N, C-alpha and C positions, 0 to 999 in steps of 0.2 A: 547193749545199746551202742549205736554208732555215734562217736563224738562229733561235735560241731566242726564244720569245715573251717580251716584256719586261713584267714585272709593273707594276702601278700604284704611283704614289708621291704620291698626293693633289695632283697638279699643278693640278687644277680643283676642289678641295674647296670645297663650298658655292656653286659657280657654277651658273647656269641656262643650259642650252645648247639651242638649237633647230636641228634638222638636217632638211633636205629629202632626199627620195629615200632614206629610211633603212630601208626594208623589205628583207628578204632578206639575201644573203650578200656584197653588194658593198661598195664603199668607204663608203657611207652607213651601212650596218648595222655595219660594223667600227668606224666612228667613234663611233656611239652606244655600243657596248660599251666602247670605250676610254675615252670620257668618263665613263661610269658607274664604270669601274674606277679612274679618277682622282678620284672623289669628287663628281662633278657630279650635278645633277638634269637630266633630259633629256626634251625633248618631241620625239618623232619624228613625221615626216609622210611621206606617199607618196600618189601617185595611185591605187595599187592597194590597195583597202581590205581585201581578204581577206589579202594578204600582210602588210599593216600590222598587222592584228589578230593574226596568228600571231607576228610579231616582238615585238609588245607583250607577248603572253602569255609568250613565252620570257624576255624581259628582266625582267618582273615576277617570275617564278618565281626568277630568279637574284639580282636586286637589290632586290626588294620593290616593292610597288605605289606606295609613297609617293614614290619618286624618279624614276619614269618614267611618261610619259603619251603618248598618240597622237592626232593629228588628221589626217584625210584632207585632202590639199591638192593641187590641180592648179595648178602655178605659172603657167599661162597665164591664170588668173583672179585679177584684183586683189582681188575680194571674198573668195576663198578664202585668199589670202595674208594679207589683213587679219584674217580669222577665226583663222588659225593664230597670228599674233603676239598677237592679243587674248586667245586662250586661254592662251598662255604666261604673260601677265601675270596673268590671273585665277587660274590654277592655282598659279603659283610666285612671283608678286609682281613679277617683273622679267625682263629678258633680259640676260645678261652676254656670251653668245657666240652667234653665228649661223654655221652652216656651210651654205653654199649649194652643194649637191651635185647637184641635179637637172639632167639633161641628156639629150639624145637624139642618137644617131648615125645612121648609115646610109651606104650606098655608092651613088653615082650619078655617072656622067660628066656634066660640066657641060652639054655639048651636048644631052644627053637629059633633064636635070633639069627638073622642072616647078616652077612658082611655088609650088605647094602643098608640094612636098618642101622647097624652100628655106625657105619661111615657117615651116613647122612646126619645123624644126630651130632656126632663129633664135629663134622665139618661146619655146620651152622653154629652150634652152641659154643664150642671151644675155639676152633680155628677161625671162625668168623669174628669172634671177640678179639683174637690175636691180630687179625688183619686190620680191624678198626683201631685197636690200641696202637699198633705200629704206625698207621697212617696219621693218627693224631699226634703221636710223639714227633714224627718227622716235621710237622708244622710247628708244634709248640716249642721244640728245642731251639728254633732259630729266631725266636722273638722274645723281647724282654717281658718280664711279668709272669713267666711260667704258664701254668694252667692246671686243670683238674680233669682227671678221667675217672668215671664211675662205671664199674662193670656190674652186671646183674648175675649173681650166683644163685644159690638156693640152699636151704637147710638140708636138702637131700644129698648135698656134697659132703655132709657130716654124718648123716644118719641113713642106715640101710633101709631099703624098701624093695619088696619083691617086684620083679618085672621092670625095674628101673636101672639096670646095670649100666646101660649106655648113657642115660641122662645123668645119673649120679657121677659117673666117671668124668663126663664133660664138665659138670658144675664144680666138681673137686678140682679139675684142671683149671677152671676159671679162677678159683681161689689161689692156686699156686702161681698161675700167670700173674695175677694181681700183685702178689708179694714180691716176685722176682722183678717185674717191670718197675715196681715202686723204687727199688734200690737203684736201678739204672736211671730212672726219670728224675730222681732227686738231684742229679748233676745239673739238670736244666731248670730246676725250680718247679718241676711238675709233680703233682701229687696223684697217686693211683690208689683208689680204694674200691671196695665192692659192697653191695648190699646182698643180704641172704634172706629172702622172704620164705615163709612157709606156705601159707595159703592165702592168695589174693584172688578175688573173684569180681566179676562185673555182671550186670544183668544178662547179657548175651551168653556168657559162659555158663551162668547158672541154668539157663534154659536147656542147654545141651548136656548137662550133668545130671545123672540119675539122683533121685532123692536119697536113695540108700547110700551112694558113694559120698554125697555131700554131707550127710549126717555122720558118716564114719570119719570124714576128714575134719569136720568142725569139732567132733568130740575130742580130738587131740589138742585143741586149742584151749588155753586157760580161760579166755574170754567167752568161749562157747560160740564164737562166730568167726567168719573169715575176715581178712583185712580188705578194706576198700583200696583200690589201686592208688588213690591219692595219698593214703597213709604211707605206702611204700615210697611214693614220689616225694613226700616231705623229707624222708631220710636221704634220698638222692640229692635233693636241693641242699640239705645240710652239708653233705660231703662235697658238693660242688662250690659252696660259698666259703667266705673267709672265716666263718665260725669254726671250721675244721682245719684251720691253717697248719696245725702241727700234727695232723693225722696223715699217714701214708702207709700203704701196705696192709691196711686193716680190712677185715671182712665183718661188717656190722649185721648182726642178726635182726631182721624185722619180723619178729615172730612172737606168738604167745604160746607156742607148743610147750607141753609139760616137759620138765627136765627129765 
């Protein structure tokens, strides 16, 4: 049974949030909606410009054009990441929260994997997260009040799975990056944490996932179902808001997978 949707409580009132890979119905899109419901102003970004435009239009209609903006961004480009954060400062005056959600998966046995497959997954999922964390820190360190950075890792960074060497290595790297960056960011009053989801699905993703694979994946979950993207977004909001003020360098599992 899916629990009732939790209403907003102004946990991020008057904060400015930047979210990557936020177009569509996945974790990034759910996080953008949750942050807006919690009172934040939000800059969403994505490499898919058409979907980004659609998401912006939907959020503007619901929350008003003054609180939400969009900038296309490919996190493999340092120039585009810099433009993203520069736009956030120009539009909203500062950045209080960065949610680094962009990542790329795929399935390939290591013996058959090409350098190109490995490099692309690592460049988007790990190095892209580094680029965005670095850009956020450069802004947050120079302003009073600190800030919060939340990275999207995965339980696969802890647990082995066939065909996922590149993705698992990238997500394990995100976890290590989070812990190391947290020590450095503490000097500026900035907290850096990560969420580690197991299985989060949305209707569009379900449609392109075979029934056999979905059954196999959900069988690993204690609740016998996948997470709704907004359930992961709830934990991201917790790590972004003041309720987690003494947490940094943590990787929080958002999972019901059997131990």
